[in-house]
C-alpha positions as CSV (number, residue, x, y, z in Angstrom):
1,M,10.2,-29.7,-10.3
2,S,7.7,-32.3,-9.2
3,G,3.9,-32.6,-10.3
4,D,2.7,-30.5,-6.9
5,Q,4.7,-27.9,-8.0
6,I,4.0,-28.0,-12.0
7,Q,-0.1,-28.0,-10.3
8,I,0.8,-24.4,-8.5
9,L,2.9,-23.4,-11.3
10,V,-0.1,-23.9,-14.2
11,A,-2.3,-22.4,-11.8
12,M,0.0,-19.3,-11.3
13,L,0.7,-18.3,-14.6
14,A,-2.5,-19.0,-16.4
15,Y,-3.8,-15.8,-13.6
16,L,-0.9,-13.7,-14.7
17,G,-2.3,-14.8,-18.1
18,L,-5.5,-13.4,-17.4
19,V,-4.3,-10.5,-16.2
20,I,-2.2,-8.8,-18.9
21,G,-5.1,-10.3,-21.1
22,I,-6.9,-7.5,-19.4
23,G,-4.2,-5.3,-20.0
24,F,-5.1,-5.8,-23.8
25,Y,-7.9,-5.9,-23.5
26,F,-8.0,-2.0,-22.4
27,Y,-5.3,-1.0,-24.8
28,R,-7.3,1.0,-27.2
29,R,-9.4,2.6,-24.4
30,S,-6.7,3.5,-22.5
31,N,-4.6,5.2,-25.2
32,Q,-7.5,7.4,-26.0
33,S,-5.7,10.5,-24.5
34,S,-3.7,10.7,-21.3
35,E,-7.1,11.5,-19.1
36,H,-8.0,8.0,-20.1
37,Y,-4.7,6.1,-19.0
38,F,-4.1,8.4,-15.8
39,I,-7.5,8.3,-14.6
40,G,-10.0,6.4,-16.7
41,G,-11.7,9.3,-17.9
42,R,-13.8,9.0,-14.7
43,S,-16.0,5.9,-15.6
44,L,-15.4,3.7,-12.7
45,G,-18.4,2.1,-11.0
46,P,-18.8,1.4,-7.2
47,W,-17.2,-2.4,-7.1
48,V,-14.5,-1.3,-9.0
49,T,-13.9,1.5,-7.0
50,A,-14.4,0.0,-4.2
51,M,-12.3,-3.1,-4.8
52,S,-9.4,-1.7,-6.8
53,A,-8.9,1.1,-4.1
54,E,-8.7,-1.4,-1.5
55,A,-6.4,-4.2,-3.5
56,S,-3.9,-1.2,-4.4
57,D,-3.5,0.1,-1.5
58,M,-3.1,-3.4,0.7
59,S,0.2,-5.3,-1.8
60,G,1.9,-8.4,-0.9
61,W,2.8,-7.1,3.0
62,L,-1.3,-8.0,3.7
63,L,-0.5,-11.9,2.8
64,M,2.8,-12.0,3.2
65,G,4.4,-9.0,5.4
66,L,1.6,-8.7,8.5
67,P,1.0,-12.6,8.5
68,G,4.4,-12.4,9.5
69,V,4.3,-9.8,12.2
70,A,2.2,-12.0,13.6
71,Y,4.5,-15.2,13.4
72,W,7.1,-13.4,15.1
73,F,6.2,-11.3,17.3
74,G,2.6,-12.0,18.3
75,L,-0.8,-10.4,18.5
76,S,0.3,-7.2,19.3
77,D,2.5,-5.5,17.1
78,A,-0.3,-6.8,14.0
79,I,-3.6,-6.4,15.8
80,W,-3.1,-2.5,16.6
81,T,-1.6,-2.4,13.1
82,A,-4.6,-3.5,11.7
83,I,-7.3,-1.7,13.7
84,G,-5.7,1.3,12.8
85,L,-5.9,0.4,9.3
86,A,-9.7,-0.2,9.4
87,I,-10.1,3.1,11.0
88,G,-8.1,4.9,8.9
89,T,-10.1,3.3,5.9
90,Y,-13.4,4.8,6.9
91,L,-12.5,7.8,7.4
92,N,-11.1,8.2,4.3
93,W,-14.0,7.3,2.4
94,L,-16.2,8.8,4.8
95,L,-14.7,12.3,4.7
96,V,-12.3,12.8,1.9
97,A,-13.8,10.6,-1.1
98,R,-16.7,12.5,-2.3
99,R,-15.7,16.4,-1.5
100,L,-11.8,15.4,-3.5
101,R,-13.9,14.3,-6.5
102,N,-15.9,16.8,-6.6
103,Y,-13.2,19.8,-6.1
104,S,-11.1,17.7,-8.3
105,V,-13.3,18.2,-11.4
106,I,-13.7,22.2,-10.1
107,A,-10.5,23.0,-9.9
108,G,-9.2,22.4,-13.5
109,N,-10.5,19.1,-14.1
110,A,-7.2,17.6,-12.3
111,I,-6.5,13.8,-13.3
112,T,-3.4,13.6,-10.5
113,I,-2.8,14.3,-7.2
114,P,0.1,17.2,-7.6
115,E,-2.2,18.1,-10.3
116,F,-5.0,18.6,-7.7
117,F,-2.8,20.7,-5.0
118,S,-1.9,22.9,-7.8
119,Q,-5.4,23.9,-8.6
120,R,-6.3,24.0,-5.8
121,F,-3.5,27.3,-4.9
122,R,-4.5,28.0,-8.4
123,E,-0.5,28.5,-8.4
124,N,1.6,30.4,-11.2
125,K,4.9,29.1,-10.3
126,K,4.8,24.8,-10.2
127,V,6.4,24.6,-6.6
128,I,3.5,22.7,-5.1
129,L,3.4,20.7,-8.7
130,S,7.1,19.9,-8.4
131,I,7.6,19.0,-4.6
132,A,4.6,16.9,-4.8
133,A,6.2,14.7,-7.9
134,I,9.1,14.8,-6.5
135,F,8.0,13.0,-3.3
136,I,5.7,10.7,-5.1
137,L,9.0,9.7,-7.4
138,I,11.5,9.2,-4.6
139,F,8.5,7.0,-2.3
140,F,6.8,5.2,-5.1
141,A,10.3,4.1,-6.2
142,V,10.5,2.5,-2.3
143,Y,6.5,1.0,-3.0
144,A,7.4,-1.0,-6.2
145,A,10.6,-2.5,-5.2
146,S,8.5,-4.1,-1.7
147,C,6.4,-5.5,-4.7
148,F,9.1,-6.7,-6.7
149,V,10.4,-8.1,-3.0
150,T,7.2,-10.1,-2.7
151,F,7.2,-11.8,-6.5
152,G,11.1,-12.6,-5.3
153,K,10.0,-14.4,-2.4
154,L,7.4,-16.2,-3.6
155,F,8.5,-18.1,-6.6
156,S,11.7,-18.9,-4.8
157,A,9.8,-20.4,-1.8
158,L,7.7,-22.3,-4.3
159,F,9.8,-23.5,-6.7
160,D,13.5,-23.3,-4.7
161,V,14.5,-20.6,-8.0
162,N,16.8,-17.8,-8.0
163,Y,15.4,-15.0,-6.2
164,Q,16.5,-12.7,-8.7
165,L,15.6,-13.9,-11.8
166,V,12.0,-13.8,-10.4
167,M,12.0,-11.2,-8.8
168,I,13.1,-9.5,-11.8
169,L,10.0,-11.4,-14.3
170,G,7.9,-10.7,-12.3
171,A,8.6,-7.2,-12.4
172,A,8.7,-7.4,-15.9
173,A,4.7,-9.3,-16.1
174,V,3.7,-6.6,-13.9
175,V,5.2,-3.5,-16.3
176,L,3.8,-5.1,-19.5
177,Y,-0.1,-5.1,-18.2
178,T,0.4,-1.4,-16.7
179,Y,2.5,-0.2,-20.0
180,V,-0.3,-1.5,-22.3
181,G,-3.6,-0.7,-20.5
182,G,-3.3,2.2,-18.6
183,F,-5.8,3.4,-15.6
184,L,-8.7,1.0,-17.0
185,A,-6.8,-2.3,-17.2
186,E,-5.0,-1.2,-13.8
187,S,-8.2,-0.7,-11.7
188,V,-10.3,-3.9,-13.4
189,S,-7.7,-6.5,-12.8
190,D,-7.6,-4.8,-9.1
191,F,-11.1,-5.5,-8.8
192,V,-10.4,-9.1,-9.8
193,Q,-7.4,-9.1,-7.8
194,G,-9.4,-8.0,-4.6
195,V,-11.6,-11.0,-4.8
196,V,-9.1,-13.7,-5.3
197,M,-7.6,-11.9,-1.9
198,I,-9.9,-12.4,0.3
199,L,-10.9,-15.6,-0.7
200,A,-7.4,-17.0,-0.8
201,L,-7.3,-14.9,2.7
202,S,-10.7,-16.1,4.0
203,I,-10.2,-20.4,3.0
204,V,-6.8,-20.5,4.5
205,T,-8.0,-18.9,7.7
206,I,-10.8,-21.4,7.8
207,M,-8.0,-24.6,7.0
208,G,-5.9,-23.2,9.3
209,I,-8.3,-23.1,12.4
210,S,-9.6,-26.4,11.0
211,A,-6.3,-28.1,11.0
212,A,-4.8,-26.5,14.5
213,G,-7.8,-28.4,16.4
214,G,-10.5,-25.3,15.7
215,I,-9.9,-21.5,17.9
216,P,-9.5,-23.0,21.6
217,A,-6.7,-25.2,20.4
218,I,-5.1,-22.5,18.8
219,V,-5.4,-19.4,22.2
220,D,-4.6,-22.1,24.6
221,N,-1.5,-23.2,22.4
222,I,-0.4,-19.2,21.9
223,K,-0.8,-18.7,25.4
224,S,2.2,-20.7,25.9
225,I,4.4,-18.2,24.2
226,P,5.0,-15.2,26.3
227,G,3.6,-11.8,25.2
228,F,2.8,-13.9,22.0
229,F,-1.3,-13.4,22.9
230,E,-1.6,-9.8,24.7
231,F,-2.9,-6.6,23.3
232,F,-0.1,-4.4,25.8
233,G,3.1,-7.0,25.4
234,I,5.1,-8.5,22.6
235,A,7.0,-11.6,22.2
236,S,10.6,-11.6,22.1
237,P,12.0,-14.3,19.9
238,Q,15.4,-15.3,20.4
239,V,17.9,-14.7,18.3
240,V,21.4,-15.0,17.2
241,D,22.3,-13.0,14.3
242,G,19.1,-12.9,13.4
243,V,18.4,-16.6,13.3
244,Q,15.4,-17.8,16.4
245,Q,17.1,-20.4,18.3
246,T,15.2,-24.0,19.5
247,G,15.5,-26.0,22.1
248,S,16.1,-29.9,22.4
249,G,13.0,-30.5,21.3
250,G,13.3,-28.5,18.5
251,E,10.7,-25.8,19.6
252,P,11.7,-22.3,18.8
253,L,12.7,-20.2,22.3
254,F,11.4,-16.8,23.3
255,G,12.8,-14.5,26.1
256,P,10.4,-12.7,28.7
257,A,7.6,-10.4,26.7
258,G,8.1,-7.1,26.0
259,T,6.0,-4.7,27.2
260,Y,4.0,-2.7,24.7
261,G,2.7,0.5,26.5
262,F,0.2,3.5,25.4
263,L,3.0,5.1,23.0
264,T,3.6,2.4,21.2
265,V,-0.2,1.8,21.1
266,L,-0.6,5.2,19.5
267,S,2.2,5.2,17.5
268,T,1.2,2.0,16.1
269,L,-3.0,3.1,15.1
270,S,-1.1,5.6,13.5
271,W,-1.1,3.4,10.6
272,G,-4.1,4.6,9.5
273,L,-3.6,8.6,9.5
274,G,-1.5,7.3,5.9
275,Y,-5.0,6.7,3.8
276,F,-5.1,10.5,4.3
277,G,-2.0,11.3,1.4
278,M,-2.2,7.6,-0.2
279,P,-2.1,8.5,-4.0
280,Q,-3.0,4.6,-5.7
281,V,-6.5,5.3,-3.2
282,L,-7.5,9.0,-3.4
283,L,-7.3,8.1,-7.4
284,R,-9.8,5.8,-7.9
285,F,-12.0,9.0,-5.1
286,M,-11.5,11.4,-8.0
287,A,-11.7,8.4,-11.0
288,I,-15.6,7.4,-9.8
289,K,-18.3,8.1,-12.5
290,N,-20.5,9.4,-10.0
291,P,-20.1,11.1,-7.1
292,D,-23.4,9.3,-5.5
293,N,-22.4,5.9,-5.6
294,L,-19.6,6.9,-3.1
295,K,-21.6,5.9,-0.1
296,K,-21.8,2.0,-1.6
297,S,-18.4,2.0,-2.2
298,R,-17.3,3.1,1.3
299,R,-19.4,-0.1,2.4
300,I,-17.9,-2.5,0.0
301,A,-14.4,-1.1,1.1
302,V,-14.7,-1.4,4.7
303,V,-15.7,-5.0,4.7
304,W,-13.2,-6.1,2.6
305,C,-10.9,-4.8,4.2
306,V,-11.6,-5.4,7.8
307,I,-12.2,-9.1,6.8
308,S,-8.8,-9.5,5.2
309,L,-7.1,-7.9,7.9
310,V,-8.5,-9.5,10.8
311,A,-7.8,-12.7,8.5
312,A,-4.0,-12.1,7.8
313,V,-3.7,-11.6,11.8
314,A,-5.1,-14.9,12.1
315,I,-3.3,-16.5,9.9
316,G,0.4,-15.7,10.9
317,L,-1.2,-16.3,15.3
318,M,-2.3,-19.9,13.9
319,G,0.8,-20.3,11.6
320,R,3.3,-20.1,14.8
321,V,0.9,-23.3,16.3
322,L,0.9,-25.3,13.1
323,Y,4.7,-25.1,11.5
324,P,6.7,-23.5,15.3
325,A,10.0,-23.9,13.8
326,D,9.9,-24.0,10.5
327,L,10.9,-20.1,10.0
328,L,13.8,-19.0,12.3
329,T,14.2,-15.3,10.7
330,Q,12.1,-12.8,10.7
331,S,12.8,-12.1,6.7
332,A,11.6,-16.1,6.5
333,S,8.2,-15.7,8.7
334,E,6.1,-13.6,6.1
335,N,6.9,-16.9,4.1
336,I,3.7,-18.3,6.4
337,F,0.1,-17.6,3.8
338,I,2.9,-19.6,1.3
339,V,3.4,-22.7,3.3
340,M,0.2,-23.0,5.4
341,S,-1.5,-23.1,1.7
342,T,0.9,-25.9,0.0
343,G,0.3,-27.1,3.2
344,L,-3.0,-27.4,3.8
345,L,-4.8,-27.4,0.5
346,P,-4.3,-29.7,-3.0
347,P,-1.6,-28.5,-5.1
348,L,-3.9,-26.8,-7.6
349,L,-5.9,-25.0,-5.0
350,A,-3.0,-23.7,-3.2
351,G,-1.7,-22.3,-6.9
352,I,-5.2,-20.6,-7.4
353,F,-4.4,-19.3,-3.3
354,M,-0.7,-18.5,-4.1
355,T,-2.6,-16.0,-6.5
356,G,-4.0,-14.0,-3.9
357,I,-0.6,-12.9,-3.3
358,L,0.4,-12.1,-7.2
359,A,-2.9,-10.6,-6.6
360,A,-1.8,-8.2,-4.1
361,T,1.5,-7.4,-5.4
362,M,0.1,-6.4,-9.0
363,S,-2.4,-5.2,-8.0
364,S,-0.5,-2.7,-6.0
365,S,2.9,-2.3,-8.1
366,D,0.6,-1.5,-11.1
367,S,-1.1,1.6,-9.1
368,Y,2.9,3.0,-8.0
369,L,4.2,2.6,-11.2
370,L,1.5,4.3,-13.3
371,I,0.8,6.9,-10.5
372,A,4.7,7.7,-10.6
373,S,5.2,7.9,-14.0
374,S,2.4,10.3,-14.3
375,A,3.4,12.3,-11.6
376,F,7.1,13.4,-14.2
377,A,5.3,13.1,-17.6
378,K,2.1,15.0,-16.8
379,N,3.2,17.6,-13.5
380,I,6.7,18.0,-13.9
381,F,7.8,17.7,-17.8
382,H,3.8,18.7,-19.3
383,G,3.4,21.1,-16.3
384,I,6.5,22.8,-16.6
385,M,9.9,21.5,-18.8
386,K,7.1,21.6,-22.3
387,K,3.9,23.1,-21.5
388,D,3.2,23.1,-25.5
389,A,3.7,18.8,-25.4
390,T,1.2,17.0,-26.9
391,D,-0.6,14.3,-25.7
392,K,1.0,11.7,-27.9
393,Q,4.5,12.8,-26.2
394,V,3.0,12.7,-22.9
395,M,1.9,9.2,-23.1
396,L,5.4,8.4,-24.5
397,I,7.5,9.9,-21.5
398,T,4.9,8.7,-19.1
399,R,5.6,5.2,-20.8
400,I,9.9,6.3,-20.6
401,T,9.1,7.4,-16.8
402,L,7.6,3.7,-16.7
403,L,10.4,1.5,-17.5
404,T,12.3,3.9,-15.4
405,I,11.0,3.8,-12.1
406,S,10.4,0.1,-12.5
407,L,14.5,-0.4,-12.8
408,I,15.3,1.9,-9.9
409,G,12.3,-0.7,-8.0
410,V,14.0,-4.2,-9.2
411,I,17.7,-2.6,-8.4
412,I,16.5,-1.7,-4.7
413,A,14.7,-5.3,-4.8
414,L,17.9,-7.0,-5.4
415,D,18.6,-7.6,-1.9
416,E,16.9,-11.5,-0.7
417,S,16.9,-9.9,2.9
418,S,14.6,-7.5,2.7
419,I,11.4,-7.8,4.4
420,I,8.4,-6.3,3.1
421,F,7.0,-5.0,6.3
422,K,9.6,-2.4,7.0
423,V,10.2,-1.6,3.1
424,V,6.2,-0.8,3.1
425,S,6.2,0.7,6.4
426,F,8.7,3.6,5.2
427,A,7.3,4.4,1.7
428,W,3.1,4.4,3.6
429,A,4.7,6.9,6.4
430,G,6.6,9.0,3.3
431,F,2.5,9.4,1.7
432,G,0.5,9.9,4.7
433,A,2.9,12.6,6.1
434,T,3.6,14.8,2.9
435,F,0.3,14.6,1.3
436,G,-2.5,13.4,4.2
437,P,-2.2,16.7,6.2
438,I,-2.3,19.0,3.1
439,M,-5.3,16.8,1.6
440,L,-7.5,17.5,4.9
441,F,-6.7,21.1,4.6
442,S,-7.3,21.7,1.1
443,L,-10.8,20.2,1.5
444,F,-11.6,21.4,5.2
445,W,-9.9,24.7,5.9
446,K,-10.4,27.4,3.3
447,R,-7.6,29.6,5.0
448,T,-5.5,27.1,4.1
449,T,-2.6,29.0,1.6
450,R,0.1,27.8,-0.7
451,M,2.5,28.6,1.5
452,G,1.1,26.8,4.4
453,A,0.8,23.9,1.7
454,I,4.9,24.1,0.8
455,A,5.8,24.3,4.4
456,G,3.5,21.4,5.3
457,M,4.4,18.8,2.4
458,L,8.2,19.4,3.3
459,T,8.0,19.3,6.8
460,G,6.2,16.2,7.1
461,G,8.3,14.4,4.2
462,G,12.0,15.8,5.4
463,V,10.3,14.4,9.3
464,V,9.8,11.1,8.0
465,L,13.1,10.6,6.4
466,I,15.2,12.2,8.9
467,W,13.2,10.5,11.6
468,K,13.2,7.4,10.1
469,L,17.1,7.8,9.5
470,L,18.9,9.4,12.5
471,L,16.6,10.1,15.3
472,K,14.9,6.6,15.5
473,P,17.7,4.4,15.8
474,M,18.7,6.5,18.8
475,G,15.6,4.2,20.7
476,G,13.5,5.3,23.4
477,F,10.6,7.8,22.4
478,F,12.2,8.1,19.3
479,G,11.3,4.5,18.2
480,I,8.2,5.7,17.7
481,Y,6.8,5.1,13.7
482,E,7.7,8.3,11.9
483,L,4.5,8.9,10.2
484,L,2.9,9.9,13.9
485,P,5.3,12.9,14.5
486,A,5.4,13.5,10.7
487,F,2.5,13.7,10.4
488,V,1.2,16.2,13.3
489,L,4.6,18.8,12.8
490,S,2.9,18.8,8.8
491,C,-0.2,19.9,10.6
492,L,1.2,22.5,12.4
493,A,3.3,24.0,9.7
494,I,0.6,23.9,7.4
495,L,-1.3,26.3,10.1
496,V,1.2,28.4,10.9
497,V,2.6,28.9,8.2
498,S,-0.9,29.7,6.6
499,L,-2.4,32.2,9.5
500,L,1.3,34.1,8.9
501,S,0.9,34.4,5.3
502,T,-1.2,36.5,2.9
503,P,-4.3,35.0,2.6
504,P,-5.9,33.3,-0.2
505,E,-7.2,35.3,-2.6
506,Q,-11.0,35.1,-4.0
507,Q,-10.9,32.8,-6.8
508,V,-9.9,30.2,-4.9
509,L,-12.0,30.5,-2.0
510,D,-15.2,30.4,-4.3
511,D,-13.7,27.0,-6.0
512,F,-13.4,25.8,-2.3
513,E,-17.1,26.9,-1.8
514,A,-17.8,26.0,-4.9
515,A,-16.6,22.0,-3.9
516,R,-18.2,22.3,-0.5
517,T,-21.8,22.7,-1.6
518,A,-21.7,20.7,-4.8
């Protein structure tokens, strides 16, 4: 290992030590009760709420997946995704945050998303609870796998070591501090990681602009690639067996520009719909100490989100100028942030900014593991299987489930050729369509019924799976992002079934009014 690599490794290991230390620091507070472990006793301040929500949401795809899309396909796919996410972030904080915080307390002091849905409709047979918990287990196992893939790609690219080995070691580090510190450790570490992420993105962007000769020079260079710098066109790398071909001078070859029509734009913008169903974000709304601070949190979150997304897209675009033929597969293109950091910065500073990827990965994977384990332990084990379970028994099952889901995620992540952006997009669609529509209807339409909620969740989650696995390969209209049709059909299912089924009982209506006027 070279001296430069040693400096990078030292910086990254120091950061890992810091995060694990945060977990042990919060061990005593988190283990007071399951409420403290799962939701921190509703004690978060506005800054931690905002930064931890955004950091846990964005994950490693912000520093690897999104820049990789911009590097490979150009501006359109990346920027429309970023615009959709920015709009979704703002609307989620504006419309959902305060109402959910108040309603979750009124609905039996719910501390998980499945528990909120179940108690919102005051169901005796825990059907909604079970469906929500099962979908969380499925999609968060996939989500966790995407984070473990990021770990493996990062360390194998930097140190030329075995992908599977470092992927497993990275997963073990996340499991350790989540296992010990719970939601408080996760939220505080996510705040730190949010700061690291935005600094890393911003400084690498500035250094990249300088190295490429300024913004005008970057624009002139990428305009020479057909479809690369267009809002309604898309670049088409010439590939053979997944590898982009190069010319006699070593330059990467592109075919004619593809079209990026209105339906595709609408499909890509629909990424923003996913926010209404993201458990890791919604849980932060429920955990803030004072609902009056949510306005401040919203401003912090939106500013963080916009700066980070713009920087991530810019890194991918200028990366194609600075390193045009260094990354010749779509999977490899997701390493452009790593290549730019190590190429433009001193080794120790590059190592510090590489922790931005660690930060993004850890801030998401800890959330996924904790929410998924709570879905089984709190909602299925305690809510259905053993209703008289003690708090200690619930905590024990939580930790066993956390380890099990981590193992499943590791198995899924063993494939080194996995494309992070694609893995994340599937899980994002799953949560957005399963929970997004029913969250909005539950908060804003009092006529929503229990049967409507069940129909909406099953429709949303089912359409995502069917569209992704069966319809999307057919191309054409079916090539749109599965979140859009699944979200729309879920809303229709909730609306139709609610109108056809028995109206909610008076106690449910009273709860709704109490939440509305709180």
